C-alpha positions as CSV (number, residue, x, y, z in Angstrom):
1,X,0.0,0.0,0.0
2,X,1.5,3.3,-1.1
3,X,0.6,6.9,-0.5
4,X,-0.8,6.4,3.0
5,X,-0.8,8.8,5.9
6,X,1.3,7.5,8.8
7,X,-0.3,8.4,12.1
8,X,0.1,7.7,15.8
9,X,-3.6,8.1,16.3
10,X,-4.9,4.9,17.9
11,X,-6.6,2.5,15.5
12,X,-8.0,-0.3,17.6
13,X,-10.0,-3.4,16.4
14,X,-13.2,-2.1,14.9
15,X,-11.8,1.4,14.1
16,X,-10.7,0.5,10.6
17,X,-12.7,2.4,8.1
18,X,-13.4,5.3,10.5
19,X,-12.3,8.8,9.8
20,X,-8.9,10.3,10.6
21,X,-9.6,13.9,11.7
22,X,-7.4,16.9,11.9
23,X,-7.6,19.4,14.8
24,X,-10.5,21.3,13.0
25,X,-12.5,18.1,12.9
26,X,-12.2,17.7,9.2
27,X,-11.8,14.2,7.7
28,X,-8.3,13.9,6.2
29,X,-8.1,10.1,5.9
30,X,-9.8,6.8,6.4
31,X,-8.1,4.6,9.1
32,X,-6.9,1.5,7.4
33,X,-4.0,-0.5,8.9
34,X,-2.1,-1.1,12.1
35,X,1.5,-2.2,12.4
36,X,1.3,-4.9,15.1
37,X,4.2,-5.0,17.4
38,X,5.1,-1.4,16.6
39,X,4.4,1.4,19.0
40,X,1.2,2.9,17.8
41,X,2.1,3.1,14.1
42,X,-1.1,3.2,12.1
43,X,-2.0,4.2,8.5
44,X,-4.9,6.0,6.8
45,X,-5.9,6.4,3.2
46,X,-5.8,10.1,2.3
47,X,-9.2,11.6,1.8
48,X,-8.2,12.7,-1.7
49,X,-7.6,9.1,-2.7
50,X,-10.9,8.0,-1.1
51,X,-12.8,10.7,-3.0
52,X,-11.2,9.5,-6.2
53,X,-12.3,5.9,-5.4
54,X,-15.8,7.1,-4.6
55,X,-16.1,8.8,-8.0
56,X,-14.9,5.5,-9.6
57,X,-17.6,3.6,-7.8
58,X,-20.3,6.1,-8.8
59,X,-19.1,6.1,-12.4
60,X,-18.4,2.4,-12.9
61,X,-19.9,0.6,-10.0
62,X,-16.4,-0.5,-8.8
63,X,-12.9,0.8,-8.3
64,X,-10.9,0.3,-11.5
65,X,-7.1,0.3,-11.1
66,X,-4.8,0.6,-14.2
67,X,-2.4,-2.3,-14.6
68,X,0.8,-2.6,-16.6
69,X,2.4,-5.8,-15.1
70,X,6.0,-5.1,-14.3
71,X,8.3,-5.3,-11.3
72,X,10.9,-2.5,-11.2
73,X,13.2,-0.5,-9.1
74,X,13.3,3.3,-9.3
75,X,16.8,4.3,-10.3
76,X,18.7,7.1,-8.5
77,X,22.4,8.1,-8.5
78,X,23.1,5.8,-5.6
79,X,21.6,2.7,-7.3
80,X,23.4,3.7,-10.5
81,X,26.7,3.8,-8.7
82,X,26.2,0.5,-7.0
83,X,25.0,-1.4,-10.1
84,X,26.6,0.3,-13.0
85,X,23.1,1.1,-14.5
86,X,23.5,3.3,-17.7
87,X,21.3,6.1,-16.3
88,X,20.5,7.6,-12.9
89,X,16.7,7.9,-13.3
90,X,14.0,5.7,-14.6
91,X,12.2,2.5,-13.8
92,X,14.5,-0.6,-14.2
93,X,12.5,-3.7,-14.8
94,X,14.1,-6.5,-12.7
95,X,13.3,-10.2,-12.1
96,X,12.6,-11.5,-8.6
97,X,15.0,-14.4,-9.0
98,X,12.4,-16.9,-7.9
99,X,11.1,-19.7,-10.2
100,X,8.1,-18.5,-12.2
101,X,8.4,-15.0,-10.9
102,X,9.2,-12.5,-13.6
103,X,10.0,-8.8,-14.0
104,X,7.4,-8.6,-16.8
105,X,4.3,-10.6,-15.9
106,X,3.2,-13.1,-18.5
107,X,0.3,-12.1,-20.7
108,X,0.3,-8.6,-19.2
109,X,0.0,-5.2,-21.0
110,X,3.8,-4.8,-20.5
111,X,4.6,-8.1,-22.2
112,X,2.1,-7.3,-25.1
113,X,3.8,-3.9,-25.5
114,X,7.2,-5.7,-25.9
115,X,8.8,-4.7,-22.5
116,X,11.5,-7.1,-21.3
117,X,13.5,-7.7,-18.1
118,X,16.4,-5.2,-17.7
119,X,14.7,-2.6,-19.8
120,X,14.7,0.9,-18.2
121,X,11.6,3.0,-18.8
122,X,12.8,6.6,-19.0
123,X,9.7,8.3,-20.2
124,X,6.0,7.5,-19.6
125,X,3.4,9.3,-21.7
126,X,6.2,11.8,-22.8
127,X,7.1,12.6,-19.3
128,X,10.6,11.8,-17.8
129,X,10.5,9.4,-14.9
130,X,12.5,10.6,-11.9
131,X,12.6,11.1,-8.1
132,X,9.5,13.3,-8.1
133,X,7.8,11.7,-11.0
134,X,7.4,8.0,-10.1
135,X,6.1,5.4,-12.5
136,X,3.6,3.9,-10.1
137,X,1.9,7.3,-9.6
138,X,1.9,7.9,-13.4
139,X,0.3,4.6,-14.0
140,X,-2.4,5.1,-11.3
141,X,-3.3,8.4,-12.8
142,X,-3.6,7.0,-16.3
143,X,-6.8,5.9,-18.1
144,X,-7.5,2.3,-18.8
145,X,-7.7,1.6,-22.6
146,X,-5.8,4.2,-24.7
147,X,-2.2,3.4,-25.8
148,X,0.4,5.2,-23.8
149,X,3.8,6.0,-25.3
150,X,7.0,4.8,-23.5
151,X,10.6,5.5,-24.1
152,X,12.9,2.8,-22.9
153,X,16.6,1.9,-22.8
154,X,17.3,-1.7,-23.9
155,X,21.0,-2.1,-23.6
156,X,22.4,1.0,-25.3
157,X,19.4,1.5,-27.6
158,X,16.6,3.9,-27.0
159,X,13.3,2.4,-28.1
160,X,9.7,3.8,-28.3
161,X,6.9,1.4,-27.4
162,X,3.2,1.8,-26.6
163,X,1.4,0.1,-23.7
164,X,-2.3,-0.2,-23.3
165,X,-3.2,-0.5,-19.6
166,X,-5.9,-2.9,-18.5
167,X,-7.9,-3.1,-15.3
168,X,-6.1,-4.8,-12.4
169,X,-7.9,-8.0,-11.4
């Protein structure tokens, strides 16, 4: 789960789904998860995300999440220095190193678009991927259906592909 609000407000059994309020009594989140064994570390879904989900339910009768089907690491200068990656920003598609566990999920939109393990996605929908522009956020803010242009590095070659996101199961 990403993009959550970390709070030390007590979330006890039965409080999940209740509002997280600010000092003015405004709902700023929906209490969601507790880290058991930690000292009062809890998480809430930001109200902006909840409103977006509510609009999805009103429009489609369900929450539809865009899906690409890759496992990746966000590159930065430190990771580039450690690994010798050719660039310092982008989304580097990597395998998990477990049997039957792939960096590009079989039969996924990513595989259909031609993405391969060790490709580095450097642009998504004509926008550079970087520290402040993360691929997962770009995907989640994309529509399901239309083809989205990607610029990738495969070895030393820069390629242009198009991916059509589907709905996450």
